[in-house]
All heavy atoms as an XYZ file, in Angstrom:
677
protein
N      37.440     80.129    109.725
C      37.519     78.768    110.204
C      37.076     77.836    109.078
O      36.158     78.135    108.337
C      36.612     78.596    111.429
C      36.607     77.181    111.951
S      35.621     76.968    113.430
C      36.844     77.353    114.659
N      37.712     76.708    108.983
C      37.364     75.684    107.984
C      36.779     74.489    108.742
O      37.429     73.927    109.620
C      38.608     75.295    107.206
C      38.348     74.496    105.961
C      39.584     74.595    105.052
N      39.531     73.630    103.994
C      38.910     73.822    102.837
N      38.284     74.953    102.621
N      38.913     72.890    101.908
N      35.543     74.108    108.383
C      34.811     73.085    109.126
C      34.495     71.897    108.219
O      33.941     72.073    107.131
C      33.504     73.663    109.707
C      32.776     72.622    110.542
C      33.778     74.913    110.540
N      34.822     70.701    108.676
C      34.526     69.462    107.973
C      33.213     68.925    108.535
O      33.070     68.738    109.739
C      35.657     68.454    108.221
C      35.554     67.201    107.423
C      36.094     67.131    106.152
C      34.920     66.085    107.935
C      36.021     65.968    105.408
C      34.836     64.907    107.208
C      35.384     64.857    105.933
N      32.221     68.687    107.659
C      30.897     68.269    108.109
C      30.513     66.955    107.439
O      30.563     66.828    106.217
C      29.836     69.343    107.778
C      28.462     68.893    108.252
C      30.202     70.685    108.394
N      30.119     65.970    108.262
C      29.504     64.758    107.737
C      28.019     64.864    108.031
O      27.619     65.444    109.036
C      30.067     63.482    108.397
O      29.697     63.479    109.768
C      31.567     63.398    108.253
N      27.193     64.311    107.161
C      25.753     64.418    107.354
C      25.220     65.797    107.028
O      24.171     66.201    107.506
N      25.931     66.521    106.200
C      25.572     67.905    105.892
C      24.424     68.087    104.921
O      24.024     69.218    104.657
N      23.869     67.010    104.398
C      22.712     67.138    103.510
C      21.422     66.752    104.225
O      20.348     66.808    103.635
C      22.861     66.267    102.245
O      23.036     64.906    102.637
C      24.045     66.723    101.406
N      21.510     66.378    105.482
C      20.334     65.998    106.252
C      19.600     67.209    106.800
O      19.942     68.372    106.515
N      18.595     66.958    107.604
C      17.744     68.000    108.157
C      18.536     69.047    108.933
O      18.442     70.243    108.656
C      16.679     67.354    109.066
C      15.685     68.287    109.726
C      14.788     68.915    108.670
C      14.853     67.530    110.744
N      19.328     68.634    109.877
C      20.111     69.563    110.689
C      21.374     69.994    109.957
O      21.738     71.170    109.964
C      20.466     68.925    112.039
C      19.181     68.666    112.832
C      21.432     69.791    112.838
C      19.360     67.819    114.053
N      22.032     69.052    109.302
C      23.283     69.351    108.611
C      23.147     70.391    107.518
O      24.020     71.243    107.354
N      22.070     70.352    106.762
C      21.896     71.317    105.680
C      21.761     72.739    106.215
O      22.294     73.684    105.637
C      20.685     70.953    104.817
O      19.507     70.918    105.581
N      21.098     72.890    107.357
C      20.982     74.212    107.973
C      22.336     74.654    108.514
O      22.732     75.816    108.351
C      19.912     74.207    109.085
C      19.881     75.543    109.817
C      18.545     73.884    108.507
N      23.063     73.742    109.142
C      24.389     74.067    109.668
C      25.327     74.517    108.554
O      26.009     75.542    108.685
C      24.991     72.866    110.396
C      26.424     73.054    110.881
C      26.503     74.145    111.936
C      26.995     71.750    111.379
N      25.364     73.770    107.454
C      26.236     74.118    106.329
C      25.879     75.503    105.783
O      26.750     76.323    105.498
C      26.164     73.039    105.221
C      26.826     73.511    103.945
C      26.799     71.746    105.710
N      24.591     75.778    105.673
C      24.150     77.086    105.188
C      24.597     78.208    106.121
O      25.121     79.220    105.681
C      22.628     77.104    105.053
C      22.082     78.434    104.580
C      20.557     78.431    104.509
O      19.920     77.383    104.577
N      19.990     79.592    104.377
N      24.403     78.015    107.421
C      24.784     79.050    108.398
C      26.295     79.266    108.435
O      26.760     80.398    108.536
C      24.285     78.685    109.794
C      22.795     78.638    109.946
C      22.179     80.035    109.864
N      20.785     80.014    110.237
C      19.778     79.836    109.388
N      20.026     79.638    108.115
N      18.538     79.849    109.811
N      27.058     78.183    108.379
C      28.508     78.330    108.356
C      28.962     79.106    107.129
O      29.836     79.975    107.216
C      29.183     76.950    108.392
C      29.097     76.176    109.704
C      29.574     74.738    109.505
C      29.900     76.865    110.793
N      28.369     78.809    105.988
C      28.715     79.512    104.745
C      28.350     80.980    104.840
O      29.125     81.846    104.431
C      28.004     78.870    103.558
O      28.457     77.560    103.365
N      27.170     81.280    105.380
C      26.737     82.672    105.537
C      27.663     83.433    106.472
O      27.878     84.624    106.303
C      25.307     82.723    106.081
C      24.257     82.285    105.086
C      22.869     82.137    105.697
O      22.723     82.310    106.934
O      21.930     81.845    104.936
N      28.205     82.737    107.453
C      29.112     83.340    108.435
C      30.498     83.597    107.852
O      31.317     84.288    108.443
C      29.189     82.402    109.634
C      29.808     82.991    110.859
C      29.638     82.069    112.017
N      30.753     81.131    112.083
C      31.040     80.410    113.154
N      30.280     80.492    114.220
N      32.055     79.594    113.140
N      30.767     82.983    106.687
C      32.063     83.164    106.052
C      33.046     82.048    106.316
O      34.217     82.144    105.935
N      32.598     81.002    106.982
C      33.466     79.864    107.235
C      33.600     79.019    105.971
O      32.685     78.942    105.160
C      32.894     78.981    108.350
C      32.909     79.683    109.695
O      33.942     80.283    110.030
O      31.893     79.640    110.402
N      34.738     78.374    105.815
C      34.916     77.411    104.742
C      34.315     76.083    105.181
O      34.534     75.650    106.302
N      33.532     75.468    104.314
C      32.881     74.203    104.662
C      33.343     73.118    103.710
O      33.335     73.299    102.490
C      31.342     74.322    104.606
C      30.681     72.989    104.933
C      30.850     75.406    105.547
N      33.768     71.985    104.282
C      34.085     70.788    103.516
C      33.023     69.766    103.899
O      32.895     69.394    105.060
C      35.499     70.252    103.854
C      35.785     68.980    103.083
C      36.548     71.312    103.582
N      32.244     69.349    102.922
C      31.112     68.462    103.161
C      31.399     67.065    102.643
O      31.669     66.879    101.460
C      29.872     69.027    102.456
C      28.624     68.157    102.437
C      28.101     67.954    103.841
C      27.566     68.791    101.562
N      31.371     66.083    103.538
C      31.545     64.687    103.155
C      30.175     64.093    102.891
O      29.273     64.186    103.725
C      32.237     63.889    104.261
C      32.377     62.387    104.002
C      33.270     62.132    102.797
C      32.906     61.687    105.236
N      29.996     63.497    101.719
C      28.706     62.928    101.354
C      28.875     61.689    100.494
O      29.861     61.554     99.777
C      27.841     63.967    100.606
O      26.575     63.385    100.281
C      28.527     64.442     99.343
N      27.891     60.813    100.569
C      27.857     59.636     99.697
C      27.237     59.980     98.352
O      27.335     59.200     97.412
C      27.048     58.518    100.360
C      27.681     57.965    101.601
C      26.825     56.841    102.179
N      27.232     56.566    103.538
C      26.418     56.636    104.577
N      25.169     56.946    104.438
N      26.886     56.371    105.780
N      26.553     61.126     98.288
C      25.879     61.544     97.046
C      26.384     62.932     96.625
O      25.691     63.930     96.794
C      24.372     61.568     97.258
C      23.812     60.220     97.674
C      22.314     60.231     97.844
N      21.901     61.278     98.774
C      20.689     61.830     98.778
N      19.785     61.458     97.915
N      20.376     62.759     99.654
N      27.586     63.010     96.064
C      28.163     64.319     95.736
C      27.365     65.109     94.706
O      27.298     66.338     94.800
C      29.566     63.981     95.220
C      29.518     62.546     94.857
C      28.487     61.911     95.726
N      26.758     64.439     93.727
C      25.983     65.158     92.709
C      24.805     65.877     93.351
O      24.516     67.029     93.043
C      25.483     64.209     91.616
C      26.575     63.529     90.827
C      27.167     62.314     91.535
O      26.537     61.761     92.471
O      28.292     61.915     91.166
N      24.121     65.199     94.255
C      22.986     65.800     94.964
C      23.456     66.966     95.833
O      22.837     68.025     95.859
C      22.285     64.747     95.825
C      21.226     65.311     96.711
N      21.447     65.626     98.025
C      19.932     65.627     96.459
C      20.342     66.114     98.548
N      19.406     66.121     97.626
N      24.543     66.765     96.546
C      25.049     67.797     97.451
C      25.453     69.056     96.698
O      25.161     70.167     97.142
C      26.222     67.259     98.254
N      26.100     68.908     95.566
C      26.548     70.073     94.803
C      25.382     70.920     94.308
O      25.523     72.115     94.108
C      27.429     69.628     93.635
C      28.771     69.139     94.117
C      29.607     68.513     93.025
O      29.094     68.016     92.038
N      30.918     68.509     93.226
N      24.225     70.312     94.144
C      23.041     71.054     93.712
C      22.352     71.767     94.861
O      21.607     72.712     94.635
C      22.043     70.113     93.039
C      22.550     69.517     91.747
C      21.597     68.475     91.187
O      20.604     68.121     91.806
N      21.925     67.972     90.021
N      22.591     71.329     96.099
C      21.841     71.868     97.225
C      22.642     72.770     98.166
O      22.042     73.515     98.927
C      21.226     70.726     98.058
O      22.274     69.894     98.543
C      20.262     69.898     97.236
N      23.960     72.715     98.126
C      24.759     73.506     99.075
C      25.296     74.766     98.404
O      25.269     74.905     97.189
C      25.935     72.684     99.661
C      25.415     71.508    100.452
C      26.886     72.219     98.584
N      25.791     75.675     99.223
C      26.370     76.925     98.729
C      27.546     76.634     97.804
O      28.262     75.647     97.979
C      26.827     77.781     99.906
N      27.748     77.499     96.832
C      28.797     77.291     95.830
C      30.194     77.239     96.423
O      31.063     76.568     95.906
C      28.724     78.382     94.766
C      27.495     78.270     93.917
C      27.433     79.366     92.892
C      26.132     79.236     92.118
N      25.921     80.334     91.209
N      30.428     77.944     97.512
C      31.767     77.955     98.102
C      32.046     76.728     98.963
O      33.144     76.555     99.462
C      31.999     79.246     98.909
C      31.102     79.411    100.102
C      29.829     80.188     99.794
O      29.343     80.207     98.682
N      29.276     80.827    100.806
N      31.057     75.840     99.124
C      31.245     74.604     99.877
C      32.040     73.596     99.053
O      31.745     73.373     97.887
C      29.880     73.986    100.251
O      29.146     74.936    101.025
C      30.052     72.702    101.046
N      33.045     72.994     99.663
C      33.813     71.943     99.012
C      33.137     70.609     99.296
O      32.951     70.240    100.458
C      35.256     71.910     99.558
O      35.858     73.180     99.346
C      36.072     70.830     98.876
N      32.731     69.911     98.249
C      32.054     68.630     98.398
C      33.053     67.511     98.157
O      33.737     67.488     97.140
C      30.865     68.516     97.413
C      30.214     67.150     97.508
C      29.847     69.624     97.690
N      33.119     66.582     99.116
C      34.030     65.445     99.048
C      33.186     64.175     99.078
O      32.351     64.003     99.966
C      35.016     65.458    100.242
C      35.902     64.235    100.228
C      35.832     66.732    100.241
N      33.412     63.297     98.110
C      32.676     62.034     98.054
C      33.334     61.001     98.952
O      34.564     60.883     98.977
C      32.626     61.515     96.621
N      32.515     60.268     99.695
C      33.049     59.209    100.531
C      32.017     58.710    101.518
O      30.950     59.285    101.679
N      32.369     57.633    102.175
C      31.520     57.017    103.184
C      32.233     57.157    104.522
O      33.331     56.616    104.705
C      31.302     55.541    102.840
C      30.385     54.830    103.805
O      30.140     55.351    104.919
O      29.916     53.734    103.458
N      31.637     57.876    105.483
C      32.329     58.096    106.753
C      32.537     56.835    107.582
O      33.307     56.854    108.534
C      31.420     59.096    107.485
C      30.078     58.897    106.886
C      30.323     58.502    105.458
N      31.885     55.739    107.207
C      32.058     54.493    107.946
C      33.215     53.657    107.411
O      33.510     52.606    107.960
C      30.768     53.639    107.923
O      30.504     53.236    106.580
C      29.595     54.403    108.502
N      33.847     54.141    106.320
C      34.960     53.404    105.723
C      36.127     54.348    105.452
O      35.929     55.472    105.002
C      34.523     52.761    104.414
C      33.413     51.749    104.583
C      33.006     51.122    103.263
O      33.642     51.338    102.243
N      31.954     50.343    103.292
N      37.322     53.857    105.711
C      38.513     54.648    105.403
C      38.593     54.869    103.903
O      38.154     54.035    103.115
C      39.760     53.919    105.897
N      39.123     56.024    103.510
C      39.254     56.308    102.090
C      39.965     57.621    101.855
O      40.395     58.297    102.803
N      40.073     58.031    100.592
C      40.758     59.273    100.243
C      40.124     60.512    100.868
O      40.791     61.522    101.052
C      40.647     59.324     98.718
C      40.346     57.934     98.278
C      39.651     57.274     99.418
N      38.851     60.422    101.233
C      38.176     61.560    101.848
C      38.860     61.994    103.146
O      38.766     63.160    103.549
C      36.706     61.247    102.123
C      36.469     60.151    103.123
C      36.282     58.830    102.866
C      36.414     60.288    104.550
N      36.111     58.127    104.037
C      36.181     58.998    105.095
C      36.536     61.354    105.429
C      36.062     58.767    106.459
C      36.419     61.123    106.792
C      36.190     59.847    107.297
N      39.579     61.085    103.780
C      40.219     61.382    105.060
C      41.286     62.470    104.943
O      41.552     63.187    105.906
C      40.792     60.110    105.660
C      39.711     59.092    105.990
S      40.337     57.476    106.465
C      40.999     57.841    108.069
N      41.879     62.619    103.759
C      42.881     63.671    103.557
C      42.279     65.064    103.685
O      42.964     66.013    104.054
C      43.541     63.519    102.184
C      44.366     62.243    102.078
O      44.857     61.770    103.129
O      44.502     61.718    100.966
N      40.986     65.208    103.370
C      40.328     66.515    103.425
C      40.196     67.030    104.856
O      40.080     68.233    105.072
C      38.954     66.435    102.762
N      40.232     66.149    105.825
C      40.097     66.555    107.229
C      41.335     67.307    107.703
O      41.256     68.197    108.549
C      39.835     65.323    108.130
C      39.734     65.708    109.586
C      38.569     64.615    107.682
N      42.485     66.990    107.154
C      43.750     67.582    107.609
C      43.788     69.095    107.522
O      44.454     69.740    108.326
C      44.920     66.990    106.827
C      45.137     65.534    107.131
O      44.805     65.063    108.209
N      45.667     64.805    106.166
N      43.086     69.681    106.564
C      43.112     71.133    106.381
C      42.001     71.848    107.139
O      41.798     73.047    106.945
C      42.996     71.465    104.889
C      44.187     70.973    104.098
O      45.292     70.916    104.669
O      44.016     70.638    102.919
N      41.284     71.138    107.992
C      40.148     71.730    108.694
C      40.481     72.026    110.152
O      41.315     71.377    110.758
C      38.940     70.796    108.613
S      38.340     70.595    106.924
N      39.783     73.032    110.681
C      39.965     73.433    112.073
C      39.006     72.713    113.017
O      39.248     72.636    114.219
C      39.740     74.942    112.218
C      40.672     75.731    111.323
O      41.893     75.567    111.464
O      40.178     76.499    110.478
N      37.884     72.237    112.475
C      36.863     71.584    113.297
C      36.150     70.518    112.476
O      36.136     70.577    111.246
C      35.854     72.609    113.789
N      35.563     69.548    113.182
C      34.780     68.484    112.546
C      33.432     68.408    113.243
O      33.359     68.402    114.476
C      35.494     67.120    112.650
C      34.611     66.006    112.103
C      36.836     67.151    111.920
N      32.358     68.346    112.441
C      31.018     68.138    112.974
C      30.484     66.868    112.326
O      30.348     66.796    111.103
C      30.085     69.332    112.662
C      28.693     69.063    113.189
C      30.651     70.620    113.235
N      30.196     65.861    113.149
C      29.702     64.584    112.637
C      28.204     64.486    112.882
O      27.755     64.286    114.006
C      30.427     63.416    113.306
C      29.922     62.084    112.818
O      29.299     61.982    111.755
N      30.180     61.046    113.571
N      27.427     64.626    111.808
C      25.976     64.489    111.892
C      25.489     63.282    111.100
O      24.286     63.114    110.912
C      25.300     65.766    111.368
C      25.596     67.025    112.181
C      25.031     68.249    111.479
C      25.048     66.904    113.582
N      26.418     62.462    110.628
C      26.032     61.272    109.868
C      25.434     60.249    110.820
O      25.938     60.029    111.912
C      27.246     60.683    109.155
N      24.361     59.658    110.393
C      23.737     58.648    111.240
C      22.440     58.155    110.652
O      22.099     58.444    109.508
N      21.706     57.447    111.447
C      20.438     56.855    111.043
C      19.374     57.938    110.866
O      19.253     58.845    111.686
C      19.978     55.853    112.106
C      18.714     55.126    111.775
C      18.896     54.098    110.664
O      19.998     53.560    110.533
O      17.923     53.859    109.938
N      18.613     57.838    109.805
C      17.489     58.735    109.574
C      16.404     58.392    110.591
O      15.835     57.305    110.563
C      16.974     58.547    108.146
C      15.804     59.438    107.823
O      15.165     60.007    108.694
N      15.515     59.562    106.546
N      16.086     59.304    111.494
C      15.127     59.001    112.559
C      13.701     58.851    112.038
O      12.842     58.305    112.719
C      15.179     60.046    113.692
C      14.785     61.427    113.186
C      16.543     60.056    114.341
C      14.584     62.431    114.298
N      13.434     59.306    110.831
C      12.096     59.186    110.264
C      11.984     58.003    109.312
O      10.938     57.770    108.729
C      11.720     60.472    109.531
C      11.753     61.675    110.424
C      12.707     62.656    110.246
C      10.841     61.809    111.457
C      12.744     63.766    111.079
C      10.871     62.906    112.297
C      11.825     63.894    112.106
N      13.049     57.258    109.158
C      13.103     56.163    108.201
C      12.336     54.923    108.652
O      11.922     54.111    107.844
C      14.560     55.800    107.922
C      14.735     54.961    106.704
O      13.978     55.080    105.749
N      15.742     54.106    106.712
N      12.169     54.758    109.961
C      11.499     53.565    110.474
C      10.919     53.853    111.850
O      11.245     54.846    112.486
C      12.477     52.402    110.565
C      13.600     52.634    111.567
C      14.565     51.468    111.576
N      15.739     51.778    112.350
C      15.916     51.399    113.612
N      14.992     50.725    114.240
N      17.021     51.712    114.256
N      10.066     52.982    112.302
C       9.498     53.089    113.640
C      10.553     52.643    114.659
O      11.218     51.630    114.476
C       8.267     52.210    113.730
C       7.648     52.238    115.104
C       6.329     51.550    115.104
N       5.394     52.553    115.550
C       4.117     52.426    115.589
N       3.556     51.335    115.142
N       3.358     53.375    116.049
N      10.707     53.385    115.741
C      11.738     53.103    116.735
C      11.219     52.283    117.909
O      11.966     51.873    118.772
C      12.348     54.410    117.235
C      13.238     54.995    116.203
C      12.862     55.791    115.152
C      14.637     54.812    116.060
N      13.950     56.117    114.379
C      15.051     55.530    114.911
C      15.601     54.110    116.786
C      16.365     55.560    114.486
C      16.911     54.162    116.360
C      17.282     54.879    115.215
N       9.927     52.027    117.983
C       9.354     51.208    119.046
C       8.158     50.452    118.462
O       7.609     50.809    117.453
C       8.942     52.050    120.254
C       7.986     53.135    119.867
C       6.631     53.046    119.766
C       8.308     54.478    119.496
N       6.079     54.244    119.357
C       7.109     55.142    119.174
C       9.509     55.186    119.395
C       7.065     56.458    118.763
C       9.438     56.512    118.988
C       8.244     57.132    118.687
N       7.731     49.401    119.165
C       6.662     48.557    118.639
C       5.270     49.101    118.960
O       4.309     48.797    118.283
C       6.788     47.130    119.162
O       6.730     47.145    120.572
N       5.123     49.901    120.008
C       3.826     50.505    120.339
C       4.081     51.813    121.072
O       5.186     52.090    121.518
C       2.990     49.566    121.182
O       3.605     49.387    122.437
N       3.053     52.599    121.243
C       3.204     53.883    121.918
C       3.351     53.738    123.434
O       3.966     54.554    124.078
C       2.023     54.794    121.601
C       1.936     55.245    120.148
C       0.685     56.059    119.936
C       3.163     56.051    119.775
N       2.758     52.703    124.004
C       2.843     52.507    125.457
C       3.170     51.054    125.758
O       2.725     50.155    125.042
C       1.524     52.889    126.109
N       3.935     50.809    126.816
C       4.218     49.431    127.204
C       2.924     48.713    127.585
O       1.987     49.310    128.078
C       5.135     49.559    128.413
C       5.589     50.964    128.437
C       4.607     51.765    127.656
N       2.865     47.424    127.348
C       1.662     46.639    127.635
C       1.354     46.564    129.127
O       0.232     46.277    129.519
C       1.785     45.239    127.040
O       2.903     44.595    127.601
N       2.304     46.822    129.989
C       2.085     46.741    131.416
C       1.413     47.973    132.011
O       1.049     47.980    133.167
C       3.421     46.491    132.136
O       4.294     47.563    131.914
N       1.229     49.022    131.231
C       0.598     50.246    131.749
C      -0.886     50.150    131.826
O      -1.582     49.564    131.136
C       0.961     51.454    130.882
S       2.677     51.912    131.065
């Protein structure tokens, strides 16, 4: 199986890409930082540069894949998600 993965260099994505590669699946990884990705992923992983929020040449790489896993998104550890631990009315 050939799997197209966005967000494959993140916490969950990096483990997924590794497991898919170990299983023998072909992995196509979409990333905004291809140099970084090529240093961290398995050698048989195809790294494609692009931004998943914008149309571009990276979209052609999806055509040869059997599945897509979208893990691109906001870094949950990048900022505080609430103003306090408990509502003031408690």
